[in-house]
N, CA, C and O atoms as CSV, one atom per row, in Angstrom:
chain,resi,resn,atom,element,x,y,z
A,1,MET,N,N,23.344,-26.473,-14.456
A,1,MET,CA,C,22.383,-25.707,-13.298
A,1,MET,C,C,23.095,-26.157,-12.302
A,1,MET,O,O,23.680,-27.222,-12.499
A,2,GLN,N,N,23.228,-25.581,-11.155
A,2,GLN,CA,C,23.754,-25.999,-9.881
A,2,GLN,C,C,23.106,-26.629,-8.734
A,2,GLN,O,O,22.052,-26.142,-8.325
A,3,SER,N,N,23.554,-27.537,-8.231
A,3,SER,CA,C,23.109,-28.159,-7.393
A,3,SER,C,C,23.046,-27.424,-5.976
A,3,SER,O,O,24.159,-27.088,-5.570
A,4,ILE,N,N,22.012,-27.118,-5.172
A,4,ILE,CA,C,22.100,-26.775,-3.642
A,4,ILE,C,C,23.062,-27.524,-2.691
A,4,ILE,O,O,23.552,-28.424,-3.374
A,5,PRO,N,N,23.392,-27.561,-1.868
A,5,PRO,CA,C,23.542,-28.573,-0.919
A,5,PRO,C,C,22.690,-28.402,0.309
A,5,PRO,O,O,22.017,-27.465,0.738
A,6,LEU,N,N,22.894,-29.379,0.647
A,6,LEU,CA,C,21.383,-30.004,1.479
A,6,LEU,C,C,21.702,-29.650,2.668
A,6,LEU,O,O,20.711,-29.258,3.284
A,7,HIS,N,N,23.225,-29.596,3.616
A,7,HIS,CA,C,23.841,-29.442,4.798
A,7,HIS,C,C,23.978,-28.379,5.244
A,7,HIS,O,O,24.965,-27.839,4.745
A,8,PRO,N,N,23.404,-27.683,6.062
A,8,PRO,CA,C,23.785,-26.035,6.477
A,8,PRO,C,C,25.162,-25.721,6.064
A,8,PRO,O,O,25.417,-24.849,5.233
A,9,GLU,N,N,26.142,-26.523,6.721
A,9,GLU,CA,C,27.429,-26.654,7.121
A,9,GLU,C,C,28.094,-26.381,5.649
A,9,GLU,O,O,28.949,-25.497,5.588
A,10,ASP,N,N,27.686,-27.218,4.258
A,10,ASP,CA,C,28.384,-26.423,3.143
A,10,ASP,C,C,27.709,-25.511,2.561
A,10,ASP,O,O,27.802,-25.564,1.334
A,11,TRP,N,N,27.066,-24.693,2.964
A,11,TRP,CA,C,25.960,-23.181,2.243
A,11,TRP,C,C,27.518,-22.738,2.567
A,11,TRP,O,O,28.405,-23.240,3.257
A,12,GLU,N,N,27.399,-21.138,1.445
A,12,GLU,CA,C,27.939,-20.057,1.540
A,12,GLU,C,C,27.324,-18.779,1.388
A,12,GLU,O,O,26.579,-18.516,0.443
A,13,GLY,N,N,27.549,-18.168,2.080
A,13,GLY,CA,C,27.301,-16.971,1.951
A,13,GLY,C,C,26.638,-16.271,3.937
A,13,GLY,O,O,26.967,-16.717,5.036
A,14,ASN,N,N,25.723,-15.162,3.616
A,14,ASN,CA,C,24.805,-15.037,4.632
A,14,ASN,C,C,23.647,-15.060,4.941
A,14,ASN,O,O,22.977,-14.223,4.335
A,15,GLY,N,N,23.063,-15.728,5.702
A,15,GLY,CA,C,21.726,-15.299,6.048
A,15,GLY,C,C,20.877,-14.185,6.513
A,15,GLY,O,O,21.112,-13.687,7.614
A,16,ILE,N,N,20.010,-13.791,5.853
A,16,ILE,CA,C,18.914,-12.837,6.783
A,16,ILE,C,C,17.761,-13.271,7.291
A,16,ILE,O,O,17.162,-14.261,6.872
A,17,ASP,N,N,17.373,-12.500,8.281
A,17,ASP,CA,C,16.246,-12.804,9.454
A,17,ASP,C,C,15.450,-11.299,9.347
A,17,ASP,O,O,16.006,-10.266,9.718
A,18,LEU,N,N,14.390,-11.317,8.919
A,18,LEU,CA,C,13.574,-10.480,8.535
A,18,LEU,C,C,12.860,-10.544,10.146
A,18,LEU,O,O,12.473,-11.636,10.562
A,19,GLY,N,N,12.749,-9.555,10.826
A,19,GLY,CA,C,12.136,-9.780,12.255
A,19,GLY,C,C,11.285,-8.221,12.845
A,19,GLY,O,O,11.131,-7.160,12.240
A,20,ILE,N,N,10.931,-8.547,13.980
A,20,ILE,CA,C,10.189,-7.470,14.318
A,20,ILE,C,C,10.581,-6.344,15.070
A,20,ILE,O,O,10.075,-5.222,15.028
A,21,GLU,N,N,11.924,-6.901,16.056
A,21,GLU,CA,C,12.530,-5.896,17.062
A,21,GLU,C,C,13.510,-5.119,15.973
A,21,GLU,O,O,13.833,-3.934,15.889
A,22,CYS,N,N,13.820,-6.178,15.246
A,22,CYS,CA,C,14.712,-5.153,14.154
A,22,CYS,C,C,14.326,-5.687,12.863
A,22,CYS,O,O,13.690,-6.706,12.592
A,23,PHE,N,N,14.964,-4.573,11.935
A,23,PHE,CA,C,14.584,-4.602,10.437
A,23,PHE,C,C,15.116,-6.189,10.005
A,23,PHE,O,O,14.333,-7.137,10.055
A,24,ALA,N,N,16.401,-6.330,9.619
A,24,ALA,CA,C,17.132,-7.520,9.551
A,24,ALA,C,C,18.157,-7.760,10.288
A,24,ALA,O,O,18.744,-6.927,10.980
A,25,ALA,N,N,18.513,-9.306,10.134
A,25,ALA,CA,C,19.588,-9.718,11.154
A,25,ALA,C,C,20.260,-10.676,10.257
A,25,ALA,O,O,19.751,-11.646,9.696
A,26,VAL,N,N,21.837,-10.136,10.189
A,26,VAL,CA,C,22.295,-10.954,8.851
A,26,VAL,C,C,23.212,-12.007,10.513
A,26,VAL,O,O,23.478,-11.634,11.656
A,27,SER,N,N,23.369,-13.079,9.931
A,27,SER,CA,C,23.826,-14.071,10.279
A,27,SER,C,C,25.603,-13.583,10.468
A,27,SER,O,O,26.213,-14.607,10.777
A,28,ASN,N,N,26.306,-12.707,10.404
A,28,ASN,CA,C,27.726,-12.197,10.696
A,28,ASN,C,C,27.467,-11.504,11.344
A,28,ASN,O,O,28.542,-11.091,11.779
A,29,GLY,N,N,26.050,-10.548,12.196
A,29,GLY,CA,C,25.787,-10.056,13.277
A,29,GLY,C,C,25.454,-9.151,13.025
A,29,GLY,O,O,24.851,-8.578,13.933
A,30,GLU,N,N,25.591,-8.344,11.618
A,30,GLU,CA,C,25.069,-7.023,11.233
A,30,GLU,C,C,23.410,-6.749,11.733
A,30,GLU,O,O,22.615,-7.601,11.334
A,31,ARG,N,N,22.920,-5.761,12.469
A,31,ARG,CA,C,21.640,-5.373,12.499
A,31,ARG,C,C,21.309,-4.318,11.853
A,31,ARG,O,O,22.138,-3.411,11.782
A,32,VAL,N,N,19.978,-4.166,11.202
A,32,VAL,CA,C,19.709,-3.239,10.631
A,32,VAL,C,C,18.574,-2.471,11.555
A,32,VAL,O,O,17.517,-3.102,11.590
A,33,GLU,N,N,18.573,-1.781,11.978
A,33,GLU,CA,C,17.331,-1.222,12.566
A,33,GLU,C,C,15.794,-0.704,11.503
A,33,GLU,O,O,15.689,-0.342,10.331
A,34,ASN,N,N,14.954,-0.874,12.450
A,34,ASN,CA,C,14.017,-0.430,11.463
A,34,ASN,C,C,13.403,1.037,11.823
A,34,ASN,O,O,13.000,1.402,12.927
A,35,PRO,N,N,13.435,1.864,10.487
A,35,PRO,CA,C,13.719,3.200,10.501
A,35,PRO,C,C,12.672,3.982,11.354
A,35,PRO,O,O,12.975,4.925,12.084
A,36,LYS,N,N,11.045,3.353,11.140
A,36,LYS,CA,C,10.040,3.699,11.715
A,36,LYS,C,C,9.425,5.064,11.232
A,36,LYS,O,O,9.275,6.108,11.866
A,37,HIS,N,N,9.141,4.788,10.046
A,37,HIS,CA,C,8.898,6.141,8.923
A,37,HIS,C,C,7.775,7.126,9.768
A,37,HIS,O,O,7.927,8.327,9.994
A,38,TYR,N,N,6.258,6.028,10.288
A,38,TYR,CA,C,4.824,6.493,11.067
A,38,TYR,C,C,5.664,7.336,12.155
A,38,TYR,O,O,5.555,8.554,12.020
A,39,ARG,N,N,6.353,6.961,13.043
A,39,ARG,CA,C,6.771,7.877,13.989
A,39,ARG,C,C,7.272,9.060,13.685
A,39,ARG,O,O,7.036,10.086,14.324
A,40,ALA,N,N,8.094,8.971,12.553
A,40,ALA,CA,C,9.079,9.853,12.180
A,40,ALA,C,C,8.422,11.482,12.278
A,40,ALA,O,O,8.731,12.525,12.854
A,41,ALA,N,N,6.774,10.771,10.873
A,41,ALA,CA,C,6.143,11.942,10.640
A,41,ALA,C,C,4.727,12.036,11.099
A,41,ALA,O,O,3.726,12.482,10.539
A,42,GLU,N,N,4.947,11.397,12.482
A,42,GLU,CA,C,3.692,11.541,13.358
A,42,GLU,C,C,3.065,12.971,13.880
A,42,GLU,O,O,1.877,13.048,14.194
A,43,SER,N,N,3.792,13.889,13.934
A,43,SER,CA,C,3.745,15.380,13.767
A,43,SER,C,C,3.106,15.989,13.229
A,43,SER,O,O,2.284,16.842,13.565
A,44,GLN,N,N,3.568,15.431,11.899
A,44,GLN,CA,C,3.379,16.261,10.669
A,44,GLN,C,C,1.621,15.575,10.688
A,44,GLN,O,O,0.620,16.284,10.585
A,45,LEU,N,N,1.617,14.606,10.787
A,45,LEU,CA,C,-0.391,13.623,10.312
A,45,LEU,C,C,-0.713,14.269,11.364
A,45,LEU,O,O,-1.830,14.717,11.104
A,46,LYS,N,N,-0.340,14.689,12.696
A,46,LYS,CA,C,-1.352,15.228,13.534
A,46,LYS,C,C,-1.706,16.716,13.486
A,46,LYS,O,O,-2.841,17.135,13.715
A,47,ARG,N,N,-0.538,17.573,13.138
A,47,ARG,CA,C,-1.020,19.076,12.224
A,47,ARG,C,C,-1.809,19.127,11.149
A,47,ARG,O,O,-2.371,20.208,10.976
A,48,ALA,N,N,-2.018,18.283,10.379
A,48,ALA,CA,C,-2.332,18.099,8.933
A,48,ALA,C,C,-3.989,17.725,9.363
A,48,ALA,O,O,-4.880,18.287,8.726
A,49,GLN,N,N,-4.294,16.890,10.312
A,49,GLN,CA,C,-5.303,16.218,10.930
A,49,GLN,C,C,-5.978,17.059,11.707
A,49,GLN,O,O,-7.138,16.676,11.861
A,50,ARG,N,N,-5.708,18.113,12.296
A,50,ARG,CA,C,-5.899,19.289,12.820
A,50,ARG,C,C,-6.491,20.292,12.189
A,50,ARG,O,O,-7.572,20.714,12.600
A,51,THR,N,N,-6.076,20.652,11.452
A,51,THR,CA,C,-6.452,21.282,10.122
A,51,THR,C,C,-7.845,20.604,9.770
A,51,THR,O,O,-8.887,21.247,9.894
A,52,VAL,N,N,-7.840,19.802,9.500
A,52,VAL,CA,C,-8.803,19.328,8.534
A,52,VAL,C,C,-10.191,19.122,9.872
A,52,VAL,O,O,-11.384,19.104,9.570
A,53,ALA,N,N,-9.763,19.012,11.042
A,53,ALA,CA,C,-10.987,19.150,11.850
A,53,ALA,C,C,-11.235,20.337,11.832
A,53,ALA,O,O,-12.379,20.689,11.543
A,54,ARG,N,N,-10.717,20.834,11.990
A,54,ARG,CA,C,-11.044,22.519,12.129
A,54,ARG,C,C,-11.965,23.095,11.015
A,54,ARG,O,O,-12.628,24.069,11.371
A,55,ARG,N,N,-12.082,22.793,10.096
A,55,ARG,CA,C,-12.610,23.224,8.690
A,55,ARG,C,C,-13.979,22.249,8.800
A,55,ARG,O,O,-14.150,21.049,8.584
A,56,LYS,N,N,-14.990,23.472,9.294
A,56,LYS,CA,C,-16.270,22.705,9.729
A,56,LYS,C,C,-17.008,22.432,8.489
A,56,LYS,O,O,-17.655,21.385,8.525
A,57,ASN,N,N,-17.076,23.124,7.378
A,57,ASN,CA,C,-17.812,23.068,6.156
A,57,ASN,C,C,-17.498,22.028,4.864
A,57,ASN,O,O,-16.830,22.410,3.902
A,58,LYS,N,N,-17.858,21.156,4.924
A,58,LYS,CA,C,-17.065,20.478,4.250
A,58,LYS,C,C,-17.079,20.201,2.840
A,58,LYS,O,O,-16.471,19.401,2.129
A,59,ARG,N,N,-18.018,21.161,2.618
A,59,ARG,CA,C,-17.769,21.617,0.491
A,59,ARG,C,C,-16.778,23.030,0.639
A,59,ARG,O,O,-16.597,23.626,-0.423
A,60,SER,N,N,-16.284,23.468,1.569
A,60,SER,CA,C,-15.644,24.572,0.827
A,60,SER,C,C,-14.101,24.220,0.366
A,60,SER,O,O,-13.635,23.090,0.513
A,61,ASN,N,N,-13.608,24.952,-0.018
A,61,ASN,CA,C,-12.353,24.957,-0.783
A,61,ASN,C,C,-11.272,24.760,0.320
A,61,ASN,O,O,-10.444,23.906,0.006
A,62,ARG,N,N,-11.135,25.164,1.169
A,62,ARG,CA,C,-10.179,25.294,2.402
A,62,ARG,C,C,-10.108,23.779,2.425
A,62,ARG,O,O,-9.284,23.209,1.709
A,63,ARG,N,N,-11.048,23.000,3.327
A,63,ARG,CA,C,-11.290,21.604,3.884
A,63,ARG,C,C,-10.986,20.687,2.923
A,63,ARG,O,O,-10.588,19.570,3.252
A,64,ARG,N,N,-11.195,21.184,1.113
A,64,ARG,CA,C,-10.863,20.032,0.172
A,64,ARG,C,C,-8.963,20.053,0.093
A,64,ARG,O,O,-8.316,19.030,-0.133
A,65,LYS,N,N,-8.322,21.438,0.334
A,65,LYS,CA,C,-7.304,21.837,0.365
A,65,LYS,C,C,-6.488,21.122,1.409
A,65,LYS,O,O,-5.354,20.701,1.184
A,66,ALA,N,N,-7.154,20.993,2.640
A,66,ALA,CA,C,-6.891,20.451,3.926
A,66,ALA,C,C,-6.677,18.818,3.964
A,66,ALA,O,O,-5.655,18.223,4.308
A,67,VAL,N,N,-7.733,18.344,3.583
A,67,VAL,CA,C,-7.886,17.025,3.041
A,67,VAL,C,C,-7.222,16.259,2.092
A,67,VAL,O,O,-7.073,15.038,2.046
A,68,ASN,N,N,-6.696,17.472,1.051
A,68,ASN,CA,C,-5.553,16.840,0.184
A,68,ASN,C,C,-4.117,16.444,0.255
A,68,ASN,O,O,-3.369,15.577,-0.197
A,69,ILE,N,N,-4.071,17.933,1.367
A,69,ILE,CA,C,-2.481,17.490,2.227
A,69,ILE,C,C,-2.269,16.595,2.862
A,69,ILE,O,O,-1.207,15.982,2.967
A,70,LEU,N,N,-3.215,16.416,3.347
A,70,LEU,CA,C,-3.267,15.338,4.368
A,70,LEU,C,C,-3.000,13.571,4.094
A,70,LEU,O,O,-2.531,12.676,4.798
A,71,ALA,N,N,-3.652,13.635,2.486
A,71,ALA,CA,C,-3.884,12.423,1.866
A,71,ALA,C,C,-2.120,12.327,1.414
A,71,ALA,O,O,-1.446,11.298,1.469
A,72,ARG,N,N,-1.835,13.131,1.154
A,72,ARG,CA,C,-0.279,13.670,0.567
A,72,ARG,C,C,0.673,13.077,1.580
A,72,ARG,O,O,1.594,12.386,1.145
A,73,LYS,N,N,0.547,13.283,2.976
A,73,LYS,CA,C,1.266,13.075,3.634
A,73,LYS,C,C,1.089,11.446,4.171
A,73,LYS,O,O,1.646,10.993,5.171
A,74,HIS,N,N,0.411,10.881,3.491
A,74,HIS,CA,C,-0.112,9.684,4.100
A,74,HIS,C,C,0.694,9.038,2.849
A,74,HIS,O,O,1.766,8.509,3.140
A,75,LEU,N,N,0.336,9.025,1.622
A,75,LEU,CA,C,0.833,9.061,0.584
A,75,LEU,C,C,2.408,9.050,0.337
A,75,LEU,O,O,2.858,8.275,-0.507
A,76,HIS,N,N,3.233,9.868,1.034
A,76,HIS,CA,C,4.161,9.764,1.298
A,76,HIS,C,C,5.188,9.243,2.288
A,76,HIS,O,O,6.397,9.273,2.061
A,77,ILE,N,N,4.573,8.705,3.536
A,77,ILE,CA,C,4.943,7.504,4.602
A,77,ILE,C,C,4.681,6.169,3.690
A,77,ILE,O,O,5.618,5.374,3.612
A,78,LYS,N,N,3.383,5.855,2.950
A,78,LYS,CA,C,3.396,4.774,2.364
A,78,LYS,C,C,4.393,4.618,1.426
A,78,LYS,O,O,4.755,3.445,1.339
A,79,GLY,N,N,5.005,5.436,0.642
A,79,GLY,CA,C,5.340,5.247,-0.267
A,79,GLY,C,C,6.766,5.445,-0.019
A,79,GLY,O,O,7.529,5.488,-0.984
A,80,SER,N,N,7.243,5.581,1.278
A,80,SER,CA,C,8.324,5.492,1.786
A,80,SER,C,C,9.010,4.083,2.461
A,80,SER,O,O,10.119,4.202,2.982
A,81,VAL,N,N,8.466,2.992,2.450
A,81,VAL,CA,C,8.572,2.031,3.384
A,81,VAL,C,C,9.007,0.927,2.392
A,81,VAL,O,O,9.782,0.066,2.808
A,82,PRO,N,N,8.578,0.884,1.135
A,82,PRO,CA,C,8.827,0.369,-0.067
A,82,PRO,C,C,10.116,0.145,-0.458
A,82,PRO,O,O,10.800,-0.854,-0.683
A,83,THR,N,N,10.306,1.560,-0.486
A,83,THR,CA,C,11.579,2.090,-0.987
A,83,THR,C,C,12.723,1.891,-0.147
A,83,THR,O,O,13.875,1.907,-0.580
A,84,PHE,N,N,12.304,1.638,1.468
A,84,PHE,CA,C,13.287,1.500,2.615
A,84,PHE,C,C,13.861,0.261,2.323
A,84,PHE,O,O,15.061,-0.014,2.308
A,85,THR,N,N,12.714,-0.612,2.047
A,85,THR,CA,C,13.082,-2.402,2.184
A,85,THR,C,C,13.492,-2.839,1.215
A,85,THR,O,O,14.194,-3.826,1.438
A,86,THR,N,N,13.388,-2.548,0.036
A,86,THR,CA,C,14.176,-3.237,-1.124
A,86,THR,C,C,14.873,-2.034,-1.787
A,86,THR,O,O,15.209,-2.596,-2.830
A,87,ARG,N,N,15.271,-0.923,-1.898
A,87,ARG,CA,C,16.200,-0.162,-2.706
A,87,ARG,C,C,17.807,-0.215,-1.677
A,87,ARG,O,O,18.948,-0.570,-1.973
A,88,ARG,N,N,17.182,0.333,-0.371
A,88,ARG,CA,C,18.380,0.916,0.362
A,88,ARG,C,C,19.347,-0.092,1.038
A,88,ARG,O,O,20.576,-0.043,0.989
A,89,ARG,N,N,18.489,-1.131,1.759
A,89,ARG,CA,C,19.249,-1.809,2.468
A,89,ARG,C,C,19.381,-3.504,2.057
A,89,ARG,O,O,20.329,-4.256,2.285
A,90,LEU,N,N,18.531,-3.697,1.611
A,90,LEU,CA,C,18.796,-5.195,1.183
A,90,LEU,C,C,19.591,-5.397,-0.063
A,90,LEU,O,O,20.201,-6.448,-0.256
A,91,MET,N,N,19.594,-4.347,-0.966
A,91,MET,CA,C,20.618,-4.364,-1.817
A,91,MET,C,C,21.853,-4.344,-1.913
A,91,MET,O,O,22.463,-4.779,-2.890
A,92,ARG,N,N,22.528,-3.684,-0.612
A,92,ARG,CA,C,23.850,-3.760,-0.389
A,92,ARG,C,C,24.137,-5.328,0.403
A,92,ARG,O,O,25.278,-5.781,0.315
A,93,PHE,N,N,23.416,-5.871,0.922
A,93,PHE,CA,C,23.647,-7.423,0.730
A,93,PHE,C,C,24.646,-8.143,-0.152
A,93,PHE,O,O,25.792,-8.590,-0.134
A,94,ASP,N,N,23.617,-8.016,-0.912
A,94,ASP,CA,C,24.072,-8.302,-2.503
A,94,ASP,C,C,23.280,-10.393,-2.305
A,94,ASP,O,O,23.955,-11.422,-2.270
A,95,VAL,N,N,21.582,-10.251,-2.216
A,95,VAL,CA,C,21.323,-11.563,-1.715
A,95,VAL,C,C,20.484,-11.913,-2.589
A,95,VAL,O,O,19.539,-11.172,-2.860
A,96,THR,N,N,20.622,-12.841,-3.063
A,96,THR,CA,C,19.825,-13.721,-3.905
A,96,THR,C,C,18.704,-14.437,-3.304
A,96,THR,O,O,19.196,-15.373,-2.675
A,97,ILE,N,N,17.750,-14.443,-3.223
A,97,ILE,CA,C,16.731,-15.228,-2.664
A,97,ILE,C,C,16.341,-16.186,-3.477
A,97,ILE,O,O,16.086,-16.054,-4.674
A,98,ARG,N,N,16.282,-17.312,-2.743
A,98,ARG,CA,C,15.726,-18.864,-3.425
A,98,ARG,C,C,14.704,-19.905,-2.817
A,98,ARG,O,O,14.795,-20.630,-1.826
A,99,SER,N,N,13.788,-19.748,-3.667
A,99,SER,CA,C,12.440,-20.817,-2.691
A,99,SER,C,C,13.030,-21.981,-2.664
A,99,SER,O,O,13.945,-22.284,-3.431
A,100,PRO,N,N,12.551,-22.738,-1.768
A,100,PRO,CA,C,13.068,-24.755,-1.339
A,100,PRO,C,C,12.400,-25.139,-2.377
A,100,PRO,O,O,11.263,-24.730,-2.612
A,101,SER,N,N,12.955,-25.864,-3.020
A,101,SER,CA,C,11.891,-26.684,-4.282
A,101,SER,C,C,11.890,-27.852,-3.824
A,101,SER,O,O,12.740,-28.153,-2.986
A,102,LYS,N,N,10.888,-28.843,-4.284
A,102,LYS,CA,C,11.109,-30.420,-3.653
A,102,LYS,C,C,11.887,-30.886,-4.472
A,102,LYS,O,O,12.210,-30.437,-5.572
A,103,ILE,N,N,12.354,-32.232,-3.706
A,103,ILE,CA,C,13.165,-32.888,-4.024
A,103,ILE,C,C,12.984,-33.998,-4.150
A,103,ILE,O,O,13.902,-34.736,-4.509
């Protein structure tokens, strides 16, 4: 088992700061911007929501179809966020995250 150095001067590798202004900032100066999935799909969501709002009969097939389209658009946004965070960006840094243990 390797020992973890206690002083930051003895550490090797890069540190990553996950933040609010940018998605990640690496200690070597590289910044990864936030992709803003919701803002990119906002116009599609707006259009689908208007379609649902125009369907007045709540039990009609057209309204059900419009609700399903809106739900799929929301699921697409929800699914794209974890894909970005885990697969695309952090994998290229070759990062091993260790939790501090009691000494």
